[in-house]
N, C-alpha and C positions, 0 to 999 in steps of 0.2 A: 504494500500500500504506500502511496506517496503522501507524505504529510507536509502541509504548508505551515511554516513557522512565522507567518506574518503577524499574527496577533501577539505572540511573545516578543518579537522584535519591536513592534510598535509600542508595546507596553513598556519595554526597557527604555525606549527613547521618549516615552511620554508623548506619543503622537496620536492625533485623532484621525479617524477615517476622512473626515471633511478636509482637514489640512493636507493630508497626503494626496487626496484627489485633486485639490486646487493646485498644489505645488508641482505635481507630475503631469497634470492634464489627462489623468486616467479616470475613466468613468467611475463614479462613486459606487455604483452597483457591482462593478467588477471587483473593486477593492473589498467591498462588504462580503461578497461571496468567497473571496480568498481568505479574508479574515476569519470567517466562520467555517472554513474548510468545506464549503459547498460547491466550489468551482470545479467543473469537470473539464473545462478547456480554458487555457489562458494563452494569448498571443505572446510570442517571444519578445515582441516590442514592449509589451507591458512588463514582462519579467525584467527586461533590460532597464527600463525606466525606474522601476522600483529598486533594483539592485544599486543603480547609480545614485539614486536619491538617498537611500538608506546606508550607503557606503558598505555594502555587503557583497558576498559572492553568491552565485546561484545555489551552491551547496548549503549556504546558510539559510536560504529561503525555503528550499525543498530538501527533503530527505526521504530515503526509503526505509520504511518500518516493516519488519516481518510480522505478519499476522499470526496470532497464536492459533494452533490447530485444535 
């Protein structure tokens, strides 16, 4: 399973969804879905914008988590 760490990263940096959306010009709904781990598809352009804005690597934003059997 792919886990999105956006909510943790934004919490650590004390950022709000509205601020990230405004500063990156990424749709607020997209950020909300990523934040709540409900996004099923995300454009690489969005990932790039968020990584540059948050000063993180793609591997910081997403990670593979093994599902328990």
